[in-house]
N, C-alpha and C positions, 0 to 999 in steps of 0.2 A: 291686914291684909286688905285688898282693892277687890270691889264687887265688881265685877261688870256685868251687863243685864244681855240676856241672851237676845233682845231685841238688836242690839250690836253688832255681838259676836256672829250671826247664822247671816245677817247680809255682808260685815268682812269679810267670812269664810267662802260665803258664793260668789263674792267678787273676787277675792286671791285665786280661787279655784277654777272661774272664768276664765282669766289673762293666763294663767298658767297652760290651762285648756285647751284656747285659743293661738297663743303662742307656741306650742307642741306643732298646728295644723299647719300654722305659716308656714313652720321650719319645714313641715313634708310637702307644703305643694310649690314654698317658693325657692330653697334649698337647690344647688345642682351643684352636683359634684363630679359629674360625669362629663364629656364632650363629646359630638360624634360628627368625627368629620370623615371628607371624602367618603360619603356615601354613596353606593352607586348601586343600579342593576347592570350587569352587562349578558349579552350572551356572547359565549364561548364554543365554540363550534357546536355541537346540539344542545347544550346546557345553559341552561340558567344562573347565574354565580353574581350573588351579594358579597361584594368588598367595605368595606367600613373602619377605619381605626375609631379606638375606644380611648379616651384618656381620659387619666384623673386628675381635675382640676383645685381638690382640694388638698389641705396640709393636711391632712391622716389616708390612712388605711382604710380603702375600700371595700369589700367583704359581699360576697353573694349576689351578683351585681347577674343580668340576662337579657338577652334578648329576646323577644319573643315576635315570631313572622308572623300576622294572619293572612292568610290565603282561601279566597272564599269558605270551605269550613276546614278548609284546612289548617293546624298552627304545626310550627314547631320550634323550640327553643334552643339558644343556643347559650351553656354557660359561659359568664368571662369568669376569668379567673381573678382573685382580689390583685388587686392595684395598689403598689404606693404612689404616694403624692408624686407628681409630672410623669409617671409611668404611661406607656401603651400598651393596650392588646389589638393586632391585626384581626378584624373577623373573617373567614372567606369560608365561607357555604354554599353549597350547591340549594338549590332550587328546584318545586316540580312547577310544571306547564297549570295553570288553575286558566277555566276559559274566559273569564273574565281579564287576566290578564292585569291585577292589580294586590297588588303588595304593601301592607299595611306593613309598619315595624316600631314597637315598645321595645327602647335600652330605660331599666329600672336598679335601682341602689333599695335598701331600703331606709327611710326617713328622707327622702331625697323624691326631688322631682322629676320623675318620668319623659324622658324627651321622646317626639311622636314624630317616626318619617312614614312618608306613602309612595310608590312609586306606580307606575300606570307604563305598561310595555306597550310600541304601538305596534296594531296587531300584523298590519305591511312588516315588520321586522320579521318578525317571529313563523310568519306566514306568506313570503312574499308574493305566490302561485290561490290562485280561488280556482278548485278545479269544481266540474262539472258532471254528473252523469245521466245519461239519458242511457236507459236498457232494462228489458220488460222482466218485469218479476214473475209471471208464468211463463211457462214454455212448452213444448210439446218436441218428442224425440223426433228429427227428424228435419224441422224447421226452420230456414237460416235466420236468425235476430243480429241488425244491427245494432253495431251497440256507437255512440259519440261521446268522445268527450271534448270539454271543452276548457281549455287552460287560461290564462288571465294572466297577463302581467299586474298585479299592484301594489305592486313597491314604487323609490324613485333609483329606480337602473336598471338600466338594461342586464338581460340576466345571458346569460351564452350560453348554458345548459341548466333546461328543465329538463329529466327524467321521469318517465310515469313506468310503473311493472304492472302484469293486473298476475294474479296469482289463483288455483284455484285447489283445494287437499282431495285427489283423488279425482281418475278421468273420468271427467264427463262430456268434456264437448272433444269434437272433430281439432278443434284447430290446436296449435300450441302456440303458449305466452312466450314473448321476448320483449326485451326492456326496450323502450324507445323515446327520443332525447331529441327537444328543441328547443333553439333557439328563440326569447321573446323580450325584444322593444319594452320601454316603459309604456303602459297603455294596453299593449298589446297583448289580441287576442288568437290562438289558435286552436283548432279542432283535431283530433285524431279518430278514424276513422278505421273499424274491427267489425266484423262476425263473429257470430258464436250460433255453433249445427251443436246443441243437443245430443249425447248418444246414450246416457246411462239417465236412468230416472231416479230421484228422490230432490232431496232437498242441500241447494248447498249454499255454502256462502263463498263471495267472489269477495278477493281481500283487490285491496289497490294502493300500491305506493307510488305519492308524489316527492318527488327528491329536488332539494335546489342545496347543493354545497352539501354542508354537513345536516342542514336542516332538513328533518323528514314530518311529511305527514301522514294517516293511515285511515283508511275509507274502507268501509265494506259493503257487501248488497248481495239481501240474500233471492235467490232463486228456488224458484218450486219449480222442478218439470216431468212432466207425465207424458204416459208413452200412450198411443194414438189408439 
């Protein structure tokens, strides 16, 4: 029987354990079993669509993979089906509009290096026109108030029809609201003029809709109407 000192066994054991531990860390951190191809975020009508192809580039079945999309404070998860070696999975996912227009995408699977993608949408793509409304917040019944709407084309294209619509719930003003449309060339600004004459007291919210093709922006303005 051969006796081995603890002074020898413990260091050997610790060294062996350390090698195994760091080997696992290395495999998890640097081994990649999935690839992401043709990833893009596109504007389709009035929706933001994420598209990508996920492929299994390993020689074994990959299970429990997922795609995490981080959008400001919002998260969305897309589950990826189990993929055999060489198999592909197409992702088509509708995303919400977020204020920053920034989207981070993480594709991960167990014991594999995750894939990170970053997308930032050009603001002029989804908001090709900037609108400013000059409108009083406090009004008196019977008095006429001017409303000035400034529309500016901040996109890289001429816009042949920019639609502007005002509306309120209830009959608070003497005027009737109707849809107006104007063309805007690149970098061009135009003003739309109208008036409001309050006829009913109360607190009213005026809603505005700006539409360019299938893209739509909404604004609102609160008005307090007082009797004389």
